C-alpha positions in Angstrom: 66.5 -60.1 95.2 63.2 -58.4 94.8 62.3 -55.6 97.1 59.5 -56.1 99.6 57.3 -53.6 97.8 57.7 -55.4 94.5 56.9 -58.7 96.1 53.9 -57.2 97.8 52.7 -55.9 94.5 53.2 -59.3 92.8 51.2 -61.0 95.5 48.3 -58.5 95.3 48.4 -58.3 91.5 48.1 -62.1 91.1 45.1 -62.3 93.5 43.4 -59.3 91.9 43.9 -60.6 88.4 42.5 -63.9 89.5 39.4 -62.3 91.0 39.0 -59.9 88.0 36.6 -57.8 90.0 35.2 -55.7 87.1 35.3 -58.5 84.6 37.7 -56.7 82.3 40.3 -59.4 81.8 37.8 -62.0 80.9 36.7 -59.8 77.9 40.2 -59.3 76.7 41.5 -56.2 78.5 45.3 -55.8 78.8 47.0 -57.9 81.5 48.1 -54.7 83.2 44.5 -53.5 83.6 44.5 -53.7 87.4 48.1 -52.6 87.9 47.2 -49.2 89.3 44.7 -50.6 91.7 47.1 -53.4 92.7 49.9 -51.0 93.5 47.6 -48.8 95.6 46.3 -51.9 97.5 49.9 -53.1 98.0 51.0 -49.8 99.4 48.1 -49.8 102.0 48.6 -53.3 103.4 51.4 -54.7 105.5 52.7 -58.1 106.4 50.7 -57.7 109.6 47.3 -56.8 107.9 44.6 -59.3 108.7 42.1 -60.7 106.2 39.3 -58.3 107.2 41.6 -55.3 106.8 42.9 -56.5 103.4 39.4 -57.1 102.1 38.3 -53.7 103.3 41.2 -52.0 101.6 40.5 -53.8 98.3 36.8 -52.9 98.5 37.6 -49.2 99.1 40.1 -49.0 96.3 37.7 -50.6 93.8 34.8 -48.5 95.0 36.8 -45.4 94.4 38.4 -46.3 91.1 35.4 -47.9 89.4 32.7 -45.8 91.1 30.9 -49.0 92.2 29.6 -50.5 95.3 32.2 -53.1 96.2 31.8 -54.5 99.7 34.6 -56.2 101.6 32.6 -59.5 101.6 33.1 -59.7 97.8 36.9 -59.8 98.5 37.2 -62.1 101.5 38.5 -65.0 99.4 41.0 -62.7 97.6 42.1 -61.3 100.9 42.7 -64.8 102.3 44.8 -65.6 99.2 46.9 -62.5 99.8 47.2 -63.1 103.5 48.4 -66.7 102.9 51.0 -65.4 100.4 52.2 -62.8 102.8 52.7 -65.5 105.4 55.2 -67.1 103.0 57.1 -63.9 102.4 
């Protein structure tokens, strides 16, 4: 059985890859391109995190890692997807 941390990473990774926030996957970057960011996000959220909190965490990680101006509004849909998956865990 997969550990909770591994499952959390899988949930986050799937949603982040789907979003492709920096547009790297669409131009052929490696499928593990967002692994580091997904692990960091997964380590900062919990099963009790709400959508707003998850979106804020994602925005902060991507702003720091890619030196961009990512707002949480950009990630609301992604955060909903993560939240729904967490509800099923």
